[in-house]
N, C-alpha and C positions, 0 to 999 in steps of 0.2 A: 689199210692203209691207217697209218694217225701219223699225223707229223702233229710240228706245235710254227709258227708264226712269228719271226724278231724281227726288229726293225729298228734305224736310229731312232731316237725321234724328231727327223728331220720329214717325215714321214707327215706331221703333223694333220692326225688324226684325230675326230673328235673322240672324248673321252669315254662316250657310251660306244663309241664302234670297237673301244682298243677290249672293252668289258668285254663285250659281246661276241666277239672272235677270240678272247683269252692272247688281243699278241704281246709276245715278250718285248716292252719298248726296253731299248738301251739309250741313256739318255748321253744327248750331245751338249755343253758347254762350252758356253763363251766370255772371253770378256770387256767389257768396258772399264775404261778408267781403275789398272788394277782391280780389279772386285768380278771375280769370279762369280757366271751365275749357270743355271743346270737347265735347259733347256725343255725339260720333263719330270715330274715328281706326277706320283700315280696317284690320278683321280684331279689332279689340278689344270683347268686347262692353259694353254702356254699364254702370257698376256703379250702379243703381238701387238699390236697395239701400246705399247708401253716400247718395248724395244725399237718399234721402225720412230715412234717421237723423238726415241733418245738420239736416233743415226740421225732425224732430219732436223735436232739440234745441234748435230754437227760431231755428238761423240765414232768415234773408232768403234765400230766391235773386231775382237781375234779371231775364231775359232781353231779350233785344232784335231787333230784325232780321238778317237776314242783310245785311252788310255789304254797297255793291258790287261793293268789290273780292273779294273770296268766290265771291259773284253771275257774275264772269263768268270769273274761273280756274274755276268749274264747267265754264260752258258753252263757253270758247271751245274748246276739241277738237273741239264737235260746229257750227263755224263762225258762235257768237250772232252777234261786232262784223260778219262779212259782211253776217246779217240785219238784224241795226240800222241798217246804214250803210244797206239793201238801202231798209228804214224808212222811216230818216227823209229819203233822196231822192224816195220815193212823197209824202209831207208838202211837201216843199219846193216839187216842182214841182204841190203839188193847191194848195197856196197862191199859189200865182206865178197858176192861172185861175183865182181866185175873185177 
């Protein structure tokens, strides 16, 4: 059985573990003072010290869910669009039967 591991960047795995297990990371982002930062760049550790230093200094961080485009780009290489098409087709067939 083969599988692919996916996680969002909140998993905080070290870069060597991500590489060793070929984990696919879907990056989250956050905003501080109207500037958007990525929580993950391939091969670059997240600057948690800098992030928490800004919070301690009074900055307000805002987060959001992964947007649809980021989600689709992350899963597209493993055939997500085909899988979603199949699900949508089954749903339409199921509705027609009911």
